[in-house]
C-alpha positions, 0 to 999 in steps of 0.5 A, spaced: 038 456 785 044 461 784 048 461 791 048 468 795 054 471 798 053 476 804 057 480 809 055 482 816 059 487 820 060 486 828 061 494 829 061 499 835 065 501 841 072 499 843 072 494 849 065 492 848 067 485 846 066 485 838 072 481 837 071 476 842 064 475 840 066 474 832 071 468 835 065 465 839 061 465 832 066 463 828 072 460 832 077 465 828 081 470 832 080 476 827 086 480 831 091 479 826 096 484 828 101 484 834 099 491 836 092 489 836 094 483 841 098 488 846 093 493 846 087 489 845 083 493 840 082 492 833 086 496 828 085 493 821 079 489 819 078 482 821 075 477 817 072 470 818 067 465 815 061 464 819 056 459 815 056 456 808 051 451 805 049 450 798 044 456 798 048 461 802 055 463 804 056 468 810 062 472 812 064 476 818 068 483 818 070 485 825 071 493 824 075 497 829 071 501 834 077 505 837 076 513 835 083 513 832 081 507 827 075 510 824 077 510 817 078 502 817 071 502 821 068 506 815 072 501 810 069 495 813 062 497 814 061 499 806 059 493 802 056 489 808 049 487 808 047 486 816 050 489 822 050 486 829 051 492 834 055 490 839 053 493 846 056 491 853 051 490 858 056 493 863 057 499 859 051 501 855 051 505 849 057 510 849 058 517 845 062 513 840 057 508 838 052 514 836 057 516 831 058 509 828 050 509 828 050 515 824 056 512 819 051 506 818 045 510 816 049 514 811 052 508 808 045 505 807 045 499 812 038 497 812 038 491 817 041 490 824 041 486 830 043 488 837 047 483 841 048 485 848 055 482 851 058 480 857 051 479 860 055 474 866 058 480 869 051 484 871 044 481 874 038 480 870 035 487 873 041 491 870 040 488 863 033 490 863 035 497 864 041 497 859 036 494 854 031 500 855 037 505 855 039 502 848 032 502 845 032 510 847 038 511 844 036 507 837 030 511 836 030 513 829 036 509 827 037 503 823 036 499 829 030 502 831 026 495 830 032 491 831 031 484 835 035 484 841 040 477 843 043 477 850 050 473 849 056 472 853 062 470 849 066 466 854 060 462 857 057 461 850 050 463 852 046 465 847 051 464 841 048 459 837 041 463 838 045 469 835 048 465 829 041 462 828 038 469 827 043 471 823 043 465 818 035 466 818 035 473 817 040 473 811 036 467 808 030 471 808 033 477 805 035 478 797 042 479 795 043 486 793 044 487 785 051 487 784 051 485 777 056 489 772 063 489 771 068 487 777 070 492 782 074 490 788 076 496 793 083 494 795 084 495 803 090 491 804 097 490 800 102 485 802 107 480 799 108 472 799 114 469 798 115 466 792 108 469 789 109 476 789 104 482 790 097 480 793 091 485 794 085 483 799 078 486 799 071 485 799 068 484 791 063 490 791 060 487 784 061 483 778 066 477 778 073 475 777 077 469 775 084 466 775 088 468 769 083 475 768 087 481 766 085 487 770 086 494 771 089 498 778 085 504 778 086 510 778 093 509 776 091 505 770 096 499 771 094 493 767 095 486 771 093 479 771 090 475 777 094 469 778 091 466 783 085 467 787 083 465 795 076 466 798 077 465 806 084 462 805 081 457 800 084 457 793 078 459 788 077 459 781 073 465 781 070 470 786 064 473 786 060 480 789 060 480 796 066 475 797 072 477 801 077 475 797 085 475 796 088 476 789 095 474 787 097 479 782 102 479 776 105 485 773 106 489 779 110 490 785 107 491 792 110 499 792 106 500 786 099 499 789 096 502 796 090 501 800 084 505 796 086 503 789 081 499 786 081 493 782 077 493 776 075 489 770 073 494 765 076 501 763 069 504 763 069 506 770 070 513 771 076 516 774 074 523 777 076 529 782 069 532 782 063 529 784 056 531 784 053 529 791 047 528 795 048 529 803 045 529 810 049 531 816 049 529 823 044 532 828 049 535 833 054 538 829 059 542 833 062 546 828 059 550 822 060 547 815 063 553 811 063 554 804 069 550 800 071 548 807 076 542 807 073 535 808 076 528 808 072 523 803 071 516 805 069 512 799 070 505 799 077 504 802 079 510 799 080 516 803 082 523 800 082 530 802 078 535 798 073 541 799 065 542 799 062 546 795 055 549 796 050 552 791 045 555 795 048 557 801 055 559 804 054 555 811 051 550 814 049 548 821 043 543 821 039 540 816 034 535 816 033 533 809 038 532 803 043 537 801 045 537 793 052 540 793 059 538 790 065 535 792 072 537 789 077 533 791 085 533 791 086 527 788 083 522 783 078 517 785 074 511 781 067 511 783 060 511 780 053 513 781 049 511 787 056 509 791 055 511 798 060 515 802 062 519 809 065 526 810 069 528 816 072 534 818 080 533 818 081 538 824 078 537 829 076 530 827 069 529 827 064 525 822 060 531 819 055 527 814 055 522 808 051 521 802 051 518 795 054 520 788 049 523 784 054 524 778 061 522 778 062 527 772 061 533 776 062 540 772 063 547 775 056 550 776 054 557 778 052 559 785 044 559 785 037 556 785 038 554 777 044 549 779 040 546 785 034 545 780 039 541 775 042 537 780 035 535 783 034 533 775 040 529 776 038 526 782 032 523 780 035 521 773 033 524 766 028 520 762 034 516 758 038 514 765 031 512 768 030 507 762 037 505 762 037 503 769 031 499 769 033 495 763 040 494 766 037 491 772 032 487 768 036 486 762 030 486 758 023 489 759 016 490 754 014 497 754 008 496 759 013 494 764 018 500 762 012 504 764 011 502 771 019 501 772 020 509 770 014 512 771 014 516 764 008 517 760 008 512 754 009 518 749 015 520 752 018 513 753 017 511 746 021 518 744 027 516 749 027 508 746 028 511 739 035 513 741 041 508 739 042 506 746 036 501 746 034 495 742 027 493 740 027 485 739 023 479 738 017 484 737 015 486 744 021 487 748 027 492 749 034 492 752 040 496 752 046 495 746 051 495 752 047 488 754 047 486 747 055 487 747 056 484 754 052 477 752 055 477 745 062 477 749 060 472 754 058 467 748 064 469 744 068 467 750 064 461 752 065 458 745 072 460 745 073 456 751 069 450 748 073 450 742 080 450 746 077 444 750 074 440 744 078 442 737 075 437 733 068 438 735 064 442 730 061 447 735 056 447 741 049 445 740 045 451 740 040 448 745 046 447 750 048 454 749 041 457 751 041 453 757 048 455 759 046 462 759 039 462 761 041 463 768 043 470 767 038 472 761 032 470 758 032 465 753 029 470 747 034 475 749 040 470 748 037 467 742 037 474 739 044 475 740 046 469 737 042 470 731 045 477 731 052 475 731 051 470 726 048 475 721 054 480 723 059 474 722 061 473 729 058 466 729 056 461 724 051 455 725 052 448 722 046 444 723 044 445 730 051 447 732 054 454 733 061 456 733 066 462 732 066 464 725 074 464 725 074 457 728 076 451 723 075 444 727 082 441 727 086 435 730 090 437 736 097 439 733 100 433 737 096 428 734 095 431 727 101 428 724 099 421 726 092 422 723 095 425 717 099 418 716 093 414 718 089 417 712 094 416 707 094 409 709 087 408 709 087 411 702 093 407 699 089 401 701 083 403 696 077 399 697 080 393 701 081 396 707 083 393 714 078 394 720 079 402 722 081 400 729 087 397 726 089 403 723 088 407 729 092 402 733 097 403 728 098 410 729 098 410 736 092 414 737 090 413 745 083 410 746 080 416 750 081 420 743 079 414 738 071 416 738 073 424 737 078 423 732 073 418 728 067 423 728 072 428 726 074 425 720 067 423 718 064 430 719 070 433 715 069 428 709 076 425 710 073 418 711 066 414 710 064 409 715 061 403 711 059 400 718 062 400 725 068 396 722 070 399 715 071 406 713 073 408 706 077 414 704 073 420 702 076 420 696 076 413 694 069 412 696 067 418 692 071 415 686 068 408 687 061 411 687 062 415 680 065 408 677 059 404 679 054 409 676 058 410 670 058 403 668 051 401 670 044 403 668 038 405 672 039 399 676 044 394 678 045 387 682 050 386 688 054 381 683 054 387 678 057 392 683 062 386 686 065 385 678 065 393 677 069 394 683 073 388 684 071 387 691 069 381 696 062 380 699 065 383 705 066 390 703 060 390 697 054 389 702 056 394 707 058 399 701 051 398 698 048 399 704 051 405 705 049 408 698 042 406 701 043 410 707 045 416 703 039 415 699 044 414 693 040 408 691 034 404 693 033 397 694 028 393 690 028 386 691 035 383 689 037 390 685 039 397 687 035 403 683 039 409 682 036 415 686 041 421 685 048 423 684 051 427 689 058 427 688 
């Protein structure tokens, strides 16, 4: 089973004991800054590892609860899988708690647990009253059906029960589909003495590995991931949902800021105009007016802009989704489906949130026609729906595509004629971009294999299929390999697959010794020493003996007579030609000894080699020529 990664949020009002609860659960104090210690409130995002086994890894983010630090709260909640709503037993639900609940809903958080803290400060009857009050407040929110846990961080009451419930809930939950190119919204930038610039954030999607070339967007700066840490532990690779710090080369701390996004692909869209679907809070204090200034919070980015309506000039209340546009003062990196919050800059209040329909918004006319077009975009064009279904499943037969897209068969077949879609193995469809991606992955895997094993012909195709079978179905991988062979990207030698540009070779630091050894073997003609003697004389270490021996044999540089003796490939070929030229259709051992001038020590393994190569066939005391291959 592939390991799954989850992040949970400890959220809501100041002084309700989130940070203390996080410490009780993880033994990590997430109040990192001196200012936080002095004021006893969370200002920046605090992260801690909660639980890990072979199946699952869970991290905790303690997001700020103070009004002044609402932006950090939004950055922390974006991308989490479960929220623990922390409410103090001696205070209950506070006004700011309601704003945070709105934010959680707008950001699409689906799962929650309610933790009533500080239970040792009140009696049991009062806790029941608080619980009833909380249930009323949580109606029609993500926490409406959430389980309640009573805890006290100081006495440790209920802590293990809460931890068990978190683990249980997430083990039963599917990890969100976060495949795709690597993307990490940056929420912290700092320097480490002797190492340079380090960025920190939560990986939204994809994976990153040491040495990988990345881009800082929207600035377009090319950098390299020198080192990776996950929860302060060195890692070769970081995956979606993991809290990660990356040491970057090629950039200074001053070049990067919170809100920038670290990505592995140039295909992400940088934009200043986004088409969106939004919902607004129930109790707006002020009208939302046409082209009113707003502050957009998306990922860790905060940017000013204006809201543009196409079917109204002001908004006071609305129960459903509103299709509109956000025109921003600065470029951001985003993609369809990303969730966001919009706030009024003055007076400060959360006015709504939603998701990105199209990051490539254009200027549209005011009127119902534009709303109809945005509605089509929201649902997705037939082509977009097919592409999304194939992107998620990697490949599907026509019958499954009809179910996934809700398109009729005739229209679906028409869409599938476009060059973006590939029909393979006589029954399934996939995307050209997926073919390209798998081909790139196979190319990188073979390149790494060749670098580590320069003397080997290639990788066994069965091993290659098995390696990628965890991510793609075997038929799709096989199609990509065969397609790559047809297009001259890969070549096949027997059951082995290699890069077309690869030529097996002895590592450069041993090449001269091997060349000299081959000269010695050839010089000794048909009266060679044991092969191991030549290898030892050349100073070949034991660990390389097997690989070098196999390489020389595969390349035809030597011919192994048996386990001990090897002839130069040229000398063996010449000996076969001489023997065949000086004998008739058949010959005996004595004939061969006399013609080649070698003793029984060599002639017996030599003739047995001819038999194994099917050049000759033994018939009692004679050898009968079968064919000539040299």
